[in-house]
C-alpha positions as CSV (number, residue, x, y, z in Angstrom):
1,X,-16.2,-17.4,-28.3
2,X,-15.3,-19.8,-25.6
3,X,-15.6,-19.8,-21.8
4,X,-12.4,-19.3,-19.8
5,X,-11.4,-22.6,-18.1
6,X,-9.8,-22.7,-14.7
7,X,-6.8,-24.4,-16.3
8,X,-6.3,-21.6,-18.7
9,X,-6.2,-19.1,-15.8
10,X,-3.6,-21.2,-14.0
11,X,-1.3,-21.7,-17.0
12,X,-1.6,-18.5,-19.0
13,X,0.9,-15.7,-18.6
14,X,0.7,-12.2,-17.2
15,X,-2.5,-10.4,-18.2
16,X,-1.9,-7.0,-19.9
17,X,-4.6,-4.8,-21.5
18,X,-5.0,-5.2,-25.2
19,X,-3.6,-2.4,-27.3
20,X,-6.4,-2.7,-29.8
21,X,-9.9,-3.0,-28.5
22,X,-13.2,-1.1,-28.2
23,X,-15.5,-1.5,-25.2
24,X,-19.3,-1.5,-26.0
25,X,-22.0,0.0,-23.9
26,X,-23.1,-3.5,-22.7
27,X,-19.6,-4.4,-21.5
28,X,-18.7,-6.5,-24.5
29,X,-15.4,-5.7,-26.2
30,X,-14.5,-5.6,-29.9
31,X,-11.0,-6.9,-30.4
32,X,-9.0,-5.1,-33.1
33,X,-5.9,-7.4,-33.3
34,X,-6.8,-9.9,-35.9
35,X,-9.3,-9.8,-38.8
36,X,-11.9,-11.9,-36.9
37,X,-12.5,-8.7,-34.9
38,X,-14.2,-10.8,-32.2
39,X,-17.0,-9.4,-30.1
40,X,-16.0,-10.8,-26.7
41,X,-18.6,-10.9,-24.0
42,X,-17.6,-10.6,-20.3
43,X,-16.0,-13.7,-18.9
44,X,-15.2,-15.1,-22.4
45,X,-12.2,-15.3,-24.8
46,X,-11.9,-14.6,-28.4
47,X,-11.5,-17.2,-31.1
48,X,-7.7,-17.3,-30.4
49,X,-8.4,-18.4,-26.9
50,X,-5.9,-16.0,-25.3
51,X,-7.7,-12.6,-25.3
52,X,-10.2,-12.4,-22.4
53,X,-12.8,-9.9,-21.4
54,X,-12.5,-9.1,-17.8
55,X,-15.3,-6.7,-16.6
56,X,-15.3,-4.8,-19.9
57,X,-11.5,-4.7,-20.5
58,X,-9.9,-7.0,-23.0
59,X,-6.6,-8.6,-21.8
60,X,-3.9,-10.6,-23.5
61,X,-3.3,-13.5,-21.1
62,X,-0.1,-14.8,-22.7
63,X,2.3,-11.9,-22.1
64,X,5.7,-13.3,-21.1
65,X,4.3,-16.9,-21.4
66,X,6.5,-18.7,-23.9
67,X,5.5,-22.2,-24.9
68,X,8.3,-22.7,-27.5
69,X,11.8,-21.2,-27.7
70,X,14.5,-22.4,-30.0
71,X,17.4,-21.3,-32.2
72,X,16.5,-22.0,-35.8
73,X,18.2,-21.5,-39.1
74,X,16.6,-18.5,-40.7
75,X,16.0,-20.7,-43.8
76,X,13.7,-22.9,-41.7
77,X,11.2,-20.1,-41.3
78,X,11.4,-20.2,-44.4
79,X,13.1,-16.9,-45.2
80,X,15.6,-17.3,-48.1
81,X,16.2,-13.6,-48.8
82,X,16.9,-12.4,-45.3
83,X,20.4,-12.6,-43.7
84,X,21.1,-16.0,-45.4
85,X,22.9,-18.6,-43.4
86,X,22.2,-16.9,-40.0
87,X,20.1,-18.1,-37.1
88,X,16.9,-16.8,-35.5
89,X,15.9,-16.9,-31.9
90,X,12.4,-18.2,-32.3
91,X,9.5,-18.1,-29.8
92,X,5.8,-18.5,-29.5
93,X,3.0,-18.4,-27.0
94,X,-0.1,-20.6,-27.1
95,X,-3.1,-19.7,-29.2
96,X,-4.2,-19.1,-32.8
97,X,-7.1,-17.4,-34.6
98,X,-7.2,-20.2,-37.2
99,X,-8.2,-23.8,-36.6
100,X,-6.4,-25.4,-39.6
101,X,-7.2,-29.1,-39.7
102,X,-3.7,-29.8,-41.1
103,X,-1.9,-27.8,-38.4
104,X,1.6,-29.0,-37.7
105,X,1.9,-27.2,-34.4
106,X,-1.6,-27.9,-33.2
107,X,-0.6,-28.8,-29.6
108,X,0.4,-25.2,-28.9
109,X,-1.7,-23.4,-31.5
110,X,-5.0,-25.1,-30.7
111,X,-4.2,-25.9,-27.0
112,X,-6.4,-23.1,-25.6
113,X,-9.3,-24.0,-27.8
114,X,-9.0,-27.7,-26.9
115,X,-8.6,-27.0,-23.2
116,X,-5.1,-28.5,-23.0
117,X,-2.6,-25.7,-22.4
118,X,1.1,-26.7,-23.1
119,X,3.7,-26.0,-20.4
120,X,4.6,-22.4,-20.1
121,X,8.0,-20.8,-19.5
122,X,8.0,-17.3,-18.0
123,X,10.2,-15.3,-20.3
124,X,10.4,-11.5,-20.0
125,X,11.0,-9.4,-23.1
126,X,14.4,-8.3,-21.7
127,X,15.4,-11.9,-21.1
128,X,14.4,-13.0,-24.6
129,X,16.5,-10.3,-26.2
130,X,19.5,-11.1,-23.9
131,X,19.2,-14.8,-24.8
132,X,19.1,-14.0,-28.5
133,X,22.3,-12.0,-28.3
134,X,24.0,-14.6,-26.0
135,X,23.2,-17.3,-28.5
136,X,24.5,-15.4,-31.5
137,X,21.2,-14.9,-33.2
138,X,20.9,-12.4,-36.1
139,X,17.1,-12.1,-35.6
140,X,14.2,-12.7,-33.4
141,X,11.4,-14.7,-35.1
142,X,7.8,-14.7,-33.7
143,X,6.6,-18.0,-35.1
144,X,5.1,-21.5,-34.6
145,X,1.6,-20.0,-34.1
146,X,0.0,-16.8,-35.4
147,X,2.2,-14.2,-33.7
148,X,-0.4,-11.4,-34.0
149,X,-2.3,-13.0,-31.1
150,X,0.6,-12.1,-28.8
151,X,1.0,-8.6,-30.3
152,X,1.8,-6.8,-27.0
153,X,4.4,-9.3,-26.1
154,X,6.0,-9.3,-29.6
155,X,6.2,-5.5,-29.6
156,X,7.8,-5.5,-26.1
157,X,10.5,-7.8,-27.5
158,X,10.8,-6.3,-30.9
159,X,11.6,-2.7,-29.8
160,X,14.7,-3.6,-27.7
161,X,15.7,-6.2,-30.2
162,X,15.7,-3.6,-32.9
163,X,17.8,-1.3,-30.7
164,X,20.3,-4.1,-30.1
165,X,20.7,-4.6,-33.9
166,X,18.6,-7.7,-34.3
167,X,16.1,-8.2,-37.1
168,X,12.4,-8.9,-36.3
169,X,10.6,-11.5,-38.3
170,X,6.9,-12.6,-38.3
171,X,6.0,-16.1,-39.5
172,X,2.3,-15.6,-39.9
173,X,-1.0,-16.7,-41.3
174,X,-1.5,-13.1,-42.4
175,X,-4.5,-12.2,-40.3
176,X,-3.4,-8.9,-38.7
177,X,-5.7,-5.9,-38.9
178,X,-4.4,-2.7,-40.5
179,X,-4.2,-1.3,-37.0
180,X,-2.0,-4.1,-35.9
181,X,0.2,-3.8,-39.0
182,X,0.5,-0.1,-38.2
183,X,1.9,-0.9,-34.8
184,X,4.3,-3.5,-36.2
185,X,5.6,-1.5,-39.1
186,X,8.1,0.5,-37.1
187,X,9.9,-2.6,-35.9
188,X,9.2,-5.5,-38.3
189,X,11.8,-6.2,-40.9
190,X,10.4,-9.3,-42.7
191,X,7.5,-11.7,-42.7
192,X,6.8,-15.1,-44.3
193,X,3.0,-15.2,-44.8
194,X,1.2,-18.5,-45.3
195,X,-1.1,-18.0,-48.2
196,X,-2.9,-21.4,-47.8
197,X,-4.8,-21.3,-51.0
198,X,-6.7,-19.0,-53.3
199,X,-10.3,-20.1,-52.6
200,X,-12.4,-18.6,-49.9
201,X,-14.4,-21.8,-49.4
202,X,-11.2,-23.7,-48.6
203,X,-10.2,-21.0,-46.1
204,X,-13.6,-21.1,-44.4
205,X,-13.9,-24.9,-44.4
206,X,-10.4,-25.9,-43.5
207,X,-9.0,-23.0,-41.6
208,X,-11.9,-21.1,-40.1
209,X,-10.9,-17.8,-41.8
210,X,-11.4,-15.7,-44.9
211,X,-9.1,-15.3,-47.9
212,X,-9.8,-11.6,-48.4
213,X,-8.4,-10.7,-45.0
214,X,-5.1,-12.5,-45.8
215,X,-4.8,-10.7,-49.1
216,X,-5.5,-7.4,-47.3
217,X,-2.8,-8.1,-44.8
218,X,-0.3,-9.0,-47.5
219,X,-0.9,-5.7,-49.2
220,X,-0.7,-3.9,-45.8
221,X,2.7,-5.4,-44.9
222,X,3.9,-4.6,-48.4
223,X,2.8,-1.0,-48.2
224,X,4.5,-0.7,-44.8
225,X,7.9,-1.7,-46.3
226,X,8.1,-5.2,-44.7
227,X,10.0,-7.7,-46.8
228,X,7.6,-10.5,-47.7
229,X,8.0,-14.1,-48.6
230,X,5.0,-16.3,-49.2
231,X,4.5,-20.0,-48.5
232,X,1.8,-22.3,-49.8
233,X,1.4,-25.8,-48.5
234,X,0.2,-27.9,-51.5
235,X,-2.4,-30.3,-50.2
236,X,-3.6,-33.1,-52.6
237,X,-7.3,-32.5,-53.6
238,X,-7.6,-29.4,-51.5
239,X,-5.7,-26.4,-53.0
240,X,-3.7,-28.0,-55.8
241,X,-5.9,-27.1,-58.7
242,X,-3.7,-25.6,-61.5
243,X,-6.2,-22.9,-62.2
244,X,-6.3,-21.8,-58.6
245,X,-2.5,-21.8,-58.3
246,X,-2.4,-19.7,-61.5
247,X,-4.7,-17.2,-59.9
248,X,-2.7,-17.2,-56.7
249,X,0.7,-16.6,-58.4
250,X,-0.7,-14.0,-60.8
251,X,-2.0,-12.1,-57.7
252,X,1.4,-12.2,-56.1
253,X,3.1,-10.8,-59.2
254,X,0.5,-8.1,-59.6
255,X,0.2,-7.0,-55.9
256,X,3.6,-7.8,-54.3
257,X,5.9,-7.9,-57.3
258,X,7.7,-10.6,-59.4
259,X,10.7,-10.8,-57.1
260,X,8.6,-11.9,-54.1
261,X,9.8,-15.3,-53.1
262,X,7.2,-18.1,-53.3
263,X,7.8,-21.2,-51.2
264,X,5.9,-24.2,-52.5
265,X,5.8,-26.7,-49.6
266,X,5.1,-30.4,-49.5
267,X,2.2,-31.6,-47.3
268,X,2.5,-34.5,-44.9
269,X,-0.5,-35.8,-42.9
270,X,-1.0,-34.0,-39.6
271,X,-3.5,-33.2,-36.9
272,X,-7.0,-33.9,-38.2
273,X,-6.0,-34.4,-41.9
274,X,-4.6,-37.9,-41.8
275,X,-6.5,-39.2,-44.7
276,X,-4.5,-37.5,-47.4
277,X,-1.2,-38.7,-48.8
278,X,1.9,-36.6,-48.9
279,X,2.0,-34.3,-51.9
280,X,3.2,-36.0,-55.0
281,X,6.5,-34.6,-56.3
282,X,4.9,-34.1,-59.7
283,X,2.3,-31.7,-58.1
284,X,5.1,-29.7,-56.5
285,X,6.9,-29.4,-59.8
286,X,3.7,-28.4,-61.6
287,X,3.0,-25.7,-59.0
288,X,6.6,-24.3,-59.3
289,X,6.2,-24.2,-63.1
290,X,2.9,-22.3,-62.7
291,X,4.6,-19.8,-60.5
292,X,7.4,-19.2,-63.0
293,X,5.0,-18.9,-65.9
294,X,3.1,-16.3,-63.9
295,X,6.3,-14.2,-63.7
296,X,7.6,-15.0,-60.2
297,X,11.4,-14.9,-60.3
298,X,12.1,-16.8,-57.1
299,X,10.2,-20.0,-56.7
300,X,11.3,-22.6,-54.1
301,X,10.1,-26.1,-53.3
302,X,10.3,-27.1,-49.6
303,X,10.0,-30.3,-47.7
304,X,11.2,-32.1,-50.8
305,X,15.1,-32.2,-50.7
306,X,15.2,-34.8,-53.4
307,X,14.1,-32.1,-55.9
308,X,16.9,-29.7,-55.0
309,X,14.9,-26.6,-55.7
310,X,16.0,-24.2,-53.0
311,X,18.8,-22.4,-54.7
312,X,18.7,-18.6,-55.4
313,X,19.8,-17.3,-58.9
314,X,20.4,-13.8,-60.1
315,X,17.3,-12.3,-61.8
316,X,19.6,-10.4,-64.1
317,X,21.9,-13.0,-65.4
318,X,20.9,-16.4,-63.8
319,X,24.2,-16.7,-61.8
320,X,23.9,-19.0,-58.8
321,X,24.0,-16.7,-55.7
322,X,23.0,-19.0,-52.8
323,X,23.1,-22.7,-52.9
324,X,21.3,-24.6,-50.2
325,X,21.8,-28.2,-49.1
326,X,19.6,-28.8,-46.1
327,X,20.3,-26.0,-43.7
328,X,23.8,-25.3,-45.1
329,X,24.2,-22.2,-47.3
330,X,26.9,-21.8,-49.9
331,X,27.2,-18.1,-50.6
332,X,28.4,-16.8,-53.9
333,X,26.7,-13.4,-53.4
334,X,29.1,-10.5,-53.2
335,X,29.9,-8.8,-49.9
336,X,27.6,-5.9,-50.7
337,X,24.6,-8.1,-51.6
338,X,25.1,-7.9,-55.4
339,X,25.6,-10.5,-58.1
340,X,29.3,-11.1,-58.7
341,X,28.7,-11.4,-62.4
342,X,26.4,-8.6,-63.4
343,X,26.3,-6.4,-60.3
344,X,22.5,-6.5,-59.8
345,X,21.3,-6.3,-56.2
346,X,19.6,-9.3,-54.9
347,X,16.1,-8.5,-53.5
348,X,15.8,-9.0,-49.7
349,X,17.0,-7.8,-46.4
350,X,20.4,-7.9,-44.6
351,X,22.2,-9.3,-47.6
352,X,25.3,-7.2,-47.4
353,X,27.6,-9.5,-45.4
354,X,31.1,-10.9,-45.6
355,X,31.0,-13.7,-48.2
356,X,31.4,-17.1,-46.8
357,X,34.2,-19.4,-48.0
358,X,32.3,-22.6,-48.3
359,X,29.2,-23.7,-46.4
360,X,27.7,-21.7,-43.6
361,X,26.4,-24.0,-40.9
362,X,22.8,-23.2,-40.0
363,X,22.0,-25.5,-37.2
């Protein structure tokens, strides 16, 4: 745990009591939001840097404190089987329970841990939903950092967002506890979970986390009826062993189902992992082939547009349903979300829309 800096107190948001915590006899508090289940002593924060023990009460210090707000193509999340071609109002606070050495959003995710808080914009839940509607969003995405760490804020947005007809999306490392998933289940429509590898030593060494808890969260979201897509960043020499990828993809088929989309993503040097080259295209192709051999029916390759492996085909007859060129989506899917050739429903959420005549701009 870390001591609370004066700077964090000045730049964090409104403090609200944590929804999931247990106070011990000595005044320490056990957090129940993420799988670390930090024991937070008085005057300290948990690993995420944004949950603080104040006199025996655990507070979230980032309620209403947005550090990133943007309108993104939903495909950028990436979510390829949720409201294709639409846009998501995306937001984040600072903080993260992981400390991935290859983090692409480290300035906001690791800011509290590094003592360098990013600028904060006060954004009430009501204003966030209003902005999403004003800007024509189809969904609200809780993203850029691990959204479980701002659980109270996310729920306060998600409930009125759901009432207004918006989808709620988590882009997550998959470290929510069963209790947190239980709170989210009523309002969460879909999640893309980063399954960063299939080796616990890699998770501990490179991310400061444990693989088993990510797998438990994936199963928990699945049982709760949340639509899941999974992303794995393929890092040369770290998590690209074919045997490991075979285990990973076989687990996805067995525990989440063969129609779970798997996004194989190309690594580029970032944060404290600058000594590795970008993922060779051959490694991405090999990973995709391993996924297909394991039985996954929707395997995509991201951050490598030259491979053109982001289209969606019908599982029943192999008809092209959604063609993607950058963030443009060419929709061939029928209005009711079925294949125009064989009538099979495409797996996903919010697919029954008016068919687009040509490309749908996404940003």
